[in-house]
C-alpha positions as CSV (number, residue, x, y, z in Angstrom):
1,X,-77.2,2.7,-46.4
2,X,-78.2,6.3,-46.3
3,X,-75.3,7.2,-44.0
4,X,-72.7,5.5,-46.2
5,X,-74.0,7.1,-49.4
6,X,-74.0,10.5,-47.7
7,X,-70.5,10.0,-46.4
8,X,-69.2,8.9,-49.8
9,X,-70.7,12.0,-51.4
10,X,-69.1,14.2,-48.8
11,X,-65.7,12.5,-49.4
12,X,-66.0,13.0,-53.2
13,X,-66.9,16.7,-52.7
14,X,-63.9,17.2,-50.5
15,X,-61.6,15.4,-53.0
16,X,-62.9,17.5,-55.9
17,X,-62.2,20.7,-53.9
18,X,-58.7,19.5,-53.2
19,X,-58.2,18.7,-56.9
20,X,-59.2,22.2,-57.9
21,X,-56.8,23.9,-55.5
22,X,-53.6,25.4,-56.8
23,X,-50.2,25.0,-55.2
24,X,-49.1,27.9,-53.1
25,X,-46.0,29.6,-54.5
26,X,-43.4,31.3,-52.3
27,X,-42.4,34.9,-52.8
28,X,-39.4,35.5,-55.1
29,X,-36.0,34.7,-53.7
30,X,-37.6,32.8,-50.8
31,X,-35.2,29.8,-51.0
32,X,-32.1,32.1,-51.3
33,X,-33.1,34.0,-48.2
34,X,-33.9,30.8,-46.4
35,X,-30.5,29.3,-47.2
36,X,-28.7,32.5,-46.2
37,X,-30.5,32.5,-42.8
38,X,-29.7,28.8,-42.2
39,X,-26.0,29.4,-43.1
40,X,-25.9,32.4,-40.7
41,X,-27.3,30.3,-37.9
42,X,-24.8,27.5,-38.3
43,X,-21.9,29.9,-38.4
44,X,-23.0,31.8,-35.4
45,X,-23.9,28.9,-33.1
46,X,-20.4,27.7,-32.3
47,X,-21.1,28.8,-28.7
48,X,-24.4,29.7,-27.2
49,X,-25.2,33.4,-26.8
50,X,-25.2,33.4,-23.0
51,X,-21.6,32.1,-22.9
52,X,-20.4,35.1,-24.9
53,X,-21.7,37.7,-22.5
54,X,-18.9,39.9,-21.2
55,X,-20.1,39.8,-17.6
56,X,-19.9,36.0,-17.6
57,X,-16.5,36.0,-19.3
58,X,-15.0,38.5,-16.7
59,X,-16.5,36.7,-13.8
60,X,-15.2,33.3,-15.0
61,X,-11.7,34.8,-15.4
62,X,-11.9,36.3,-12.0
63,X,-12.9,32.9,-10.5
64,X,-10.0,31.2,-12.3
65,X,-7.5,33.8,-11.1
66,X,-8.8,33.6,-7.5
67,X,-8.5,29.8,-7.5
68,X,-4.9,30.1,-8.8
69,X,-3.9,32.6,-6.1
70,X,-5.6,30.3,-3.5
71,X,-3.7,27.3,-4.7
72,X,-0.4,29.2,-4.7
73,X,-0.9,30.4,-1.2
74,X,-1.9,27.0,0.0
75,X,1.2,25.3,-1.4
76,X,3.5,28.0,-0.1
77,X,2.1,27.5,3.4
78,X,2.6,23.8,3.4
79,X,6.3,24.2,2.8
80,X,6.8,21.5,0.2
81,X,10.6,22.0,0.5
82,X,10.7,20.5,3.9
83,X,8.9,17.4,2.8
84,X,11.3,16.9,-0.1
85,X,14.3,17.1,2.2
86,X,12.7,14.6,4.6
87,X,12.0,12.2,1.7
88,X,15.6,12.7,0.4
89,X,16.9,12.1,3.9
90,X,15.1,8.9,4.4
91,X,16.1,7.8,0.9
92,X,19.8,8.5,1.8
93,X,19.5,6.6,5.1
94,X,18.0,3.6,3.4
95,X,20.7,3.3,0.8
96,X,23.6,4.5,3.0
97,X,24.2,7.7,1.1
98,X,25.1,11.1,2.6
99,X,23.5,14.4,1.5
100,X,25.2,17.7,2.3
101,X,23.2,19.9,4.6
102,X,20.9,17.2,5.9
103,X,21.2,15.3,9.2
104,X,21.2,11.6,8.6
105,X,20.2,10.9,12.2
């Protein structure tokens, strides 16, 4: 019984202290500054900051250009012209057509 009475008194004292407290008020123009900061963050965060670093942009462009050159060299070495003529020749043989400049043998 003593513990419950003592606990109830402590609870009542704590609640009285909370009732006497005043609400904290923000500094003037707090909400305006907060809204401006939030607006600025949403406008700025289209891309992360690390993506917009010049070193990353230039290195990415260099990689893309090197890949393009590599693909161009690779395709030029394969000689895709020869394959097209071979395909055209087999097509012509199959359908009994003649193509100028190609052997139909």
